[in-house]
Residue, then its C-alpha position, 0 to 999 in steps of 0.5 A: m162531485s165528478k170522478i176523474p178517471l185514475l188513468l187520466i190523472h196518471e197521464t196528466v201527472v206523467t205529462n207534467l213530470n216529463e214537461n218539468h224534466i224537459m224544461k229542467t234539461k233545457y235550462t240546465f243546457l242553457s245555463t251550462f252553455l252561457i257559463i262556457l260562453t262567458i268563460m271563453t269570452g272572458c279568457k279571450s279579452d286579455k288576448s284580444e287586447y294583446d292582439k289589438m296592440v300587436e296590430f297597433g305595433q305593426k301599423y306603427t312599423d308601417a307608418w315608419n316605413s311609409n317615409v311620411p313623418e306625420k303618419m308615425a306621429s299620428f300613433y301618439a296622443e296630441d301631447g304624447t312624448l318620445t324620449v330616446n336614450n334619456g335625451t330631450p323628449a319630443v313633445g306633441r305630434k309636431q315634434l314627433a313628426e320632426t323626430a321621425k323626419s330626421y331619421m327618414e331623411a338621414f336614411p331614405d331606405l330605412e326599413l323598420t321591423m317589429d321584432s316582438l311586443t310584450m305586455g308589462n305592468g300597464t305598459y307595452r314594449y315594442y321591440w324593433t330592428f332598424k336597417g338603412t343606409h346613411s345616404g341623406p344630407n351629410g350622410t356617410g354612405n354607411k349601412v346600419d343595422f341595430s335594434g332597440f325597444e320603446e316602452w309605451t304607456m297608452n292613453d284612454q283613446g288607445l294612442v301612445q301617451k309616453s314612449i321611452g326609447t332605448y338602443d345601443a347608441e355606441e354600436y349605432q355610432k360605430q356603424l354610422n362611422g363605418n367601424 
C-alpha cells in the first residue's frame, strides 16, 4: 500500500474545493444573468408590441398623406372593414381604397396627423386629426380641422381586420359649410 503524503492530499482537497467554489460561483452568476435577461426580455415584449403598433399607426398616417388610396387600403386585411360613424362599412381593399380616394379627392391638401395610440382589450385606438381645404370636385373652398379615432381589431398577419371610425359629423359639416 502506497503512502500519499498528507500535504499532497491537503493540496488536492483544497484545489478541488476551490474549483467547486469557482464552478458554483460561475453557475450562480450565469443563472442570475439568465434570470435578469429573461425578466428584461419578458417585460419588454408588451412595450415592443405597442412600439410596433405606434410605427404601424405612423405608416398608416403616411399612407393617408400620400394621396394614393391603395396605400391606405394595404394596411387592411383583404376582407378588412372600415365603418365610419355607424355608416355603411367599406368591405375589402377595393372599397377601402374608394373610401380613401373620396377624401383625398375632396381634400387634395389633406393632412392627417396621428395624435396618439392606445391599447384596449384586444383592440387599438388610433387617434387622429384631419386638416384640409374642401377644394376638390364640388368643393366649398372651406377649411376643415377635426379629430376622431379608429378602433382597430388586428388579424394574425398584423393588418387591420375591422376598424370602427368615429368623429363629430356635425362639427365637420359646420366647417365644411363655413359656419
